[in-house]
N, C-alpha and C positions, 0 to 999 in steps of 0.2 A: 503495500499500501505506498503510494506515494507522498513525501510531504510537500505539503503545498508551497511554491517557491516564495521568493521572498515578496515581488511584487504582489501575488495574490493576495498573503498576509498583511501588508501595506493597506490594500482594496480594503478589505476586511476590517483594518481597526479604524481607515475612514470611514468606513458605509456604518459599522454598528459599535465603536464606542468600547465600552468595557462588557461589553455582550463576547469581544473575540475570542477569547482563551477558549474559552467550551465549542466555539462555532469553529475554531481553529483545529481542533482536537476532532470533532465530527468529520471531518474535512481531510484527516489524515488516515481517520478509519475506512473511509469512502472507495471500497473496489472498484477498481478501471480497470477496462478491458486493456489487454497490449496495444489494441487498434488504432488507439487514439492519443493524445500527447497530454498527461495527466494534467500538467498548467492549462491545455485549453478547457480540459472541462470543470476544474475548479474555478476559472475564471467565467464561463458560461454559468453556475450555478450564481455567482456571483451579479453578472452585468442580468440575470434574471430575476433576480431579488430585489434590486433596486429598493436596496435599505431597509428592509422590510424582512422581518423575519420569518413571517407565515409564508412567503413567497419565498424564502430563502430553503424551508422543510417541504414546498413544493417541487421545488427546483431538487432538490435534491433526491425526493422521490424518482423524478423525470431521469436522473441520472442513473440511476439505478435500473429501470424498466426501460426506458427510451433512450440514450443517448443522443442520438441522431437527432431526434425533436429538440432535445432540450440545446445540441447546437444550433440547429436551426431558429428557434427563440430566441435565442441571445447573440444572432447575426453572428456567428462564427462556424457556420456549417461550407461557405465555399472555399474558394482557392485563397482568396485574400486573408482567408480567418486571422493569419501572425500578423500584417497590416492590421487590422479592425483592435487585433488584440493590445498592441502597440499603441493604438489611440483610448483605449482603454483601460491601461496599465502602465502606460509609460512604457521608458525601454529597457531592454534585460540590465540586469546588475553585470558588473565584470566580474 
């Protein structure tokens, strides 16, 4: 189970403040298929959640049941997903 990236953790902290530690733990425990970049799934959950805990829970469910639908919902389903991700989360840390 992949650890969320630094920029995912920063976005989570920005969107959810003091609720971040348990939510980060939830992302860390999420089983992600090897077919997709884990950061892409984690980011899709945050983008779909839009800072709302109920939407975060819903996005987690989608990640487990139909991650392709979640990517579509978050705007990360197309070939330009890495560019969209940079726009949402900023550049990768060196």
